[in-house]
DRENDRENKE-484454 format. One line per field, with one value per residue (C-alpha): residue in one letter; z, y, x. Coordinates in steps of 0.25 Angstrom, whole numbers, always signed. Each point is the difference from the previous one (the first is absolute). Example, Ala and Ser with C-alpha at 12.3 -4.5 7.8 and 13.67 -1.06 7.14 Angstrom:
BEGIN
code: A, S
z: +31, -2
y: -18, +14
x: +49, +6
***
This chain:
BEGIN
code: M, S, G, P, A, P, I, S, V, A, M, I, G, L, R, A, P, W, G, V, E, G, G, V, E, Q, A, I, A, E, L, G, P, R, L, A, R, R, G, C, A, V, T, V, Y, C, R, R, R, Y, N, L, R, G, P, G, M, H, E, G, V, R, L, V, D, I, P, T, L, Y, G, R, S, S, E, A, L, I, H, T, A, L, A, I, P, L, A, A, R, H, D, L, I, H, L, H, A, A, G, P, A, L, L, A, P, L, P, R, L, L, G, R, P, C, V, V, T, L, H, G, K, D, W, E, R, E, K, W, G, P, F, A, R, A, M, L, R, L, G, A, E, S, A, G, R, S, A, S, G, I, I, S, V, S, R, D, L, H, G, W, V, Q, D, S, W, D, R, P, C, W, H, V, P, N, G, V, A, T, H, T, P, I, P, W, R, P, G, V, L, P, G, V, Q, P, Q, G, Y, H, L, S, L, G, R, L, V, P, E, K, E, L, E, M, L, L, A, A, V, A, A, H, P, P, R, L, P, V, L, I, A, G, G, S, S, H, T, D, A, Y, V, A, R, L, R, R, L, A, P, A, G, V, Q, F, I, G, S, R, T, G, D, E, K, A, M, L, L, T, H, A, R, S, F, L, F, P, S, R, I, E, G, F, S, I, A, L, L, E, A, M, A, A, G, L, P, I, L, A, S, D, I, P, P, N, R, E, A, L, G, P, D, V, P, L, L, P, V, G, D, V, P, R, W, A, E, A, I, R, A, I, E, Q, P, G, A, A, P, A, A, V, G, E, A, H, R, Q, R, V, R, A, L, F, S, W, E, Q, V, A, D, Q, T, L, A, I, Y, R, T, I, L, Q, R
z: -1, -2, +11, +0, -12, -1, +6, -10, +11, -3, +12, -2, +10, +4, -7, -4, +7, +1, +3, +6, +15, +5, +8, -11, -10, +8, +5, -16, -4, +11, -3, -16, -1, +9, -7, -13, +8, +5, -17, -1, -12, +7, -7, +8, -6, +3, +0, -12, +6, +14, -8, -1, -3, -13, -7, -2, +10, +12, +12, -8, +1, -13, +3, -11, -1, +2, -1, +10, +4, +12, +11, +15, +0, -14, -5, +5, -2, -17, +0, +5, -8, -15, +6, +5, -15, -6, +12, -2, -8, +14, +8, +12, +3, +14, +4, +8, +13, +1, -12, -9, +5, -5, -12, +6, -8, -13, +0, +2, -12, -7, +4, +8, +16, +6, +14, +9, +10, +10, +6, +9, +2, -9, +3, +14, -6, +3, -15, -7, -1, +3, -13, -2, +15, -4, -14, +7, +10, -12, -6, +10, +2, -15, +2, +12, -10, -12, +1, +0, +12, +10, +5, +11, +5, +16, +10, +3, -13, -3, +12, -6, -14, +7, +6, -10, -12, -2, -11, +0, +7, +4, +11, -8, +8, -7, +0, +0, -5, +7, +5, -7, +8, -7, +2, +4, -10, +6, -15, +1, +13, +3, +15, +4, +7, +0, +13, +3, -5, +3, -14, -5, -13, -7, -11, +9, +1, +11, +6, -1, +15, -1, +5, +13, -2, -4, +12, +10, -6, +3, +15, +5, -11, -3, +1, -15, -13, -5, -16, -7, -11, -11, -11, -3, -4, -6, +14, -5, +11, +12, -3, -1, +14, +4, -4, +9, +11, +1, +12, +0, -1, -11, -13, -12, -9, -12, -3, -3, -5, -2, +6, +7, +5, +6, +6, +7, +6, +2, +7, +8, +15, +1, -10, +5, -7, +6, -9, +2, -12, -7, -9, +5, -2, -9, +6, +14, -3, -7, +12, +7, -10, +2, +16, +5, +11, -3, +7, -9, +6, +5, -12, -5, -10, +8, +12, -11, -7, +13, +8, +15, +7, -7, +9, -10, +1, +0, -11, -1, +15, +0, +14, +0, -14, +3, +12, -6, -12, +12, +7, -12, -2, +14, +1, +2, -5, -14, +4, -12, +4, -5, -14, -2, +6, -11, -11, +4, +1, -15, -4, +6, -5, -8, -11, -16, -4, +9, -7, -14, +7, +5, -11, -11, +7, +1, -14, -1, +9, -10, -12, +5, +4
y: -1, +13, +13, +12, +9, +10, +15, +12, +12, +14, +9, +12, +13, -1, +4, -12, -13, +0, +12, +10, +2, -1, -10, -3, -1, -10, -9, -2, -3, -12, -2, -1, -11, -7, +0, -2, -13, -5, +1, +15, +10, +10, +15, +11, +14, +9, +14, +0, +9, -10, -11, -4, -14, +4, -6, -14, -13, +0, -13, -3, +13, +10, +14, +8, +16, +10, +17, +8, +16, -1, +8, -1, -2, -2, -12, -11, +3, +5, -14, -8, +8, -5, -14, -5, -2, -7, -9, -3, -12, -6, -8, +7, +15, +1, +15, +3, +12, +11, +9, -11, -3, +12, -7, -13, +1, +1, -15, -3, +8, -6, -15, -3, -4, +10, -5, +14, -2, +11, -1, +13, +11, +7, +15, +0, +0, +18, -2, +3, +14, +2, -3, -13, -4, +1, -7, -11, -2, +1, -12, -8, +4, -4, -15, -1, +3, -5, -13, -15, +1, +5, -5, +7, -2, +1, -3, +14, +3, -11, +2, +16, -5, -11, +12, +10, -10, -11, -7, -12, +2, -8, +2, -4, +6, +3, -12, -1, -10, -8, +8, -3, +4, +9, +2, +14, +7, +12, +7, +2, +9, +4, +3, -8, -13, -12, -1, +14, +9, +1, -1, +9, -4, +4, +12, +14, +5, +8, -12, -7, +7, +3, +15, -8, -10, +11, +7, -13, -1, +14, +0, -15, -2, -14, -7, -5, +8, -1, -3, +6, -7, +6, +8, +13, -3, +14, +4, +6, +12, -6, -10, +13, +3, -13, +1, +17, -9, -12, -1, -5, -14, -3, -2, +1, -12, +3, -11, -17, -11, -13, -6, +14, +0, -15, +4, +9, -7, -11, +9, +10, +1, +4, +5, +12, +2, +12, +3, +6, -5, -13, -10, -12, +0, -7, +5, -3, -14, -1, +4, -10, -12, +4, +0, +13, +6, +11, +12, +3, +11, -5, +0, -10, -5, -1, -8, -10, -4, +1, -9, +3, -2, +11, +11, +12, +16, +11, +9, +12, -3, +8, -5, -15, -1, +4, -9, -11, +2, +1, -12, -8, +0, -5, -14, -10, +10, -8, -14, -9, -6, +13, -1, -14, +3, +10, -10, -12, +11, +5, -14, -4, +12, +9, -7, +5, -15, +1, +13, -7, -10, +9, +10, -11, -6, +14, +2, -14, +5, +12, -6, -9, +9
x: +1, +3, +2, -7, +3, +12, -4, +3, +5, +2, +8, +0, +2, +15, +13, +6, +2, +17, +11, -10, +0, -15, -10, -9, +11, +9, -15, -2, +14, -2, -15, +1, +9, -5, -14, +6, +7, -15, -4, -6, +3, +4, +2, +5, -3, +14, +3, +10, +9, +3, +0, +14, -1, -8, -14, +1, -1, +9, -2, -13, -7, -2, +4, -7, +3, -10, +4, -5, +1, +10, -3, -3, -13, -6, +9, -5, -16, +4, +8, -11, -9, +5, +5, -14, -6, +12, -1, -14, +4, +3, -8, +1, +6, +9, +2, +7, -1, -9, +4, -4, -10, -6, -1, -7, -15, +8, +3, -14, -5, +9, -6, +14, -3, +10, +7, +8, +9, +2, +14, -5, -6, +9, -11, +5, +16, +6, +8, -13, -9, -14, -5, +10, -5, -16, +3, +5, -10, -9, +7, -2, -15, +0, +5, -10, -12, +5, +11, -4, +7, +12, +14, +4, +15, -4, -9, -3, -2, -8, -8, -3, -4, -11, -4, -3, -5, -9, +11, +7, +14, +11, +12, +14, +12, +12, +11, +14, +12, +10, +11, +12, +13, +8, +15, +5, +8, +8, -2, -13, +0, +14, +2, -12, +5, -11, -9, +4, -13, -15, -7, -12, -6, -11, -5, +3, -13, -6, -8, +13, +2, +14, +2, -4, +8, +13, -6, +3, +13, +4, -7, +7, +13, +0, +15, -2, -5, -14, +0, -13, +0, -13, -2, -9, -15, -5, +6, +15, -3, -3, +12, +9, -7, +4, +14, +1, -6, +9, +8, +15, +1, -13, +3, -10, +4, -10, -7, +5, -6, +3, +14, +3, -13, +2, +12, -4, -9, +8, +9, -8, -1, -13, -11, -6, -16, -6, -12, -13, -6, +1, -7, +7, +15, +8, +11, -4, -3, +15, +6, -7, +6, +13, +0, +2, -4, -11, -6, -13, -12, -11, -10, -10, +9, +13, -7, -7, +13, +9, -11, -6, +14, +9, -1, -3, +6, -9, +0, +6, +6, +14, +5, -8, +7, +14, -1, -2, +10, +11, -6, +0, +15, +2, +7, -12, -10, -4, +1, +1, -14, -7, +5, -3, -14, +0, +5, -12, -10, +2, +2, -14, -9, +8, +6, -2, -6, -11, -3, -1, -8, -10, +0, -1, -13, -6, +2, -8, -11, -3, +1, -11, -10
***
């Protein structure tokens, strides 16, 4: 007997799945090939400028370049509007994030079911102005009224969707790949010693609370340096302000991907994650997979990721964060059992293989309807 018919799915809303810093992009880079190995015909519609691999088949996923007008707020929406009519030949269209979800009614008008993944409440992020925030909020409303189904990456977000709309919805968290330790390469970060730094990893945007982190380092300087890895996300002025505020002992090392990021995670003394807003952070899951001691803010997505046994820190509390960073440097402050518990938790709950299985099941459910 033959199995279920293969599903042709179009993914729209991201810049490009490889070589771009961003949680949505990283999620599709992991999810797309796994869906392809499960028999899906996966096509990702990319914004041409960001698709460094070029159009064609990559890791079982077809990349198609679509033009757009590049800019801070309109780029994703214009790209989505141009991509959806081309994507109507697929069995199902999968939109990612609140901005592209503004066009969730269009696939239905073209006779195709549409799944929307909400990766967070993007309208709460400070980098957007009032008009962009209103459009992002309207995008979530559009998904809630028009999509065939909604996927939320955190339980907190899933509960909000359930309370807001009478629409099929599922909770599917982001995942993480198994961490592969990378030997230290002195030439990558001259002057930095392995096991001799605290690490912060992520895009440099206001909701990451990096100004608070800098204030905590200045108030009670730790013995070890703090490395901040990440790039601008339409936030150049904010990044310049961070650099001006940075006290001695803080180094901004730019965006790091691939083996360099894995190397940083392999050899860090701790992982610092003070965000006040998150969808469901892949960077935090990566730090857990690497077995790092973690200092994280007390917000619902972090509690979901780390579990009930990990103490979290108040958002924005400079004295508490300064004290915690100094304390985690002390001998015996982070026993090996803590890192192993993190590894076991992500293996059990947050693997990309599980995410792919859940996503494929959702596709089949929607298409059967």
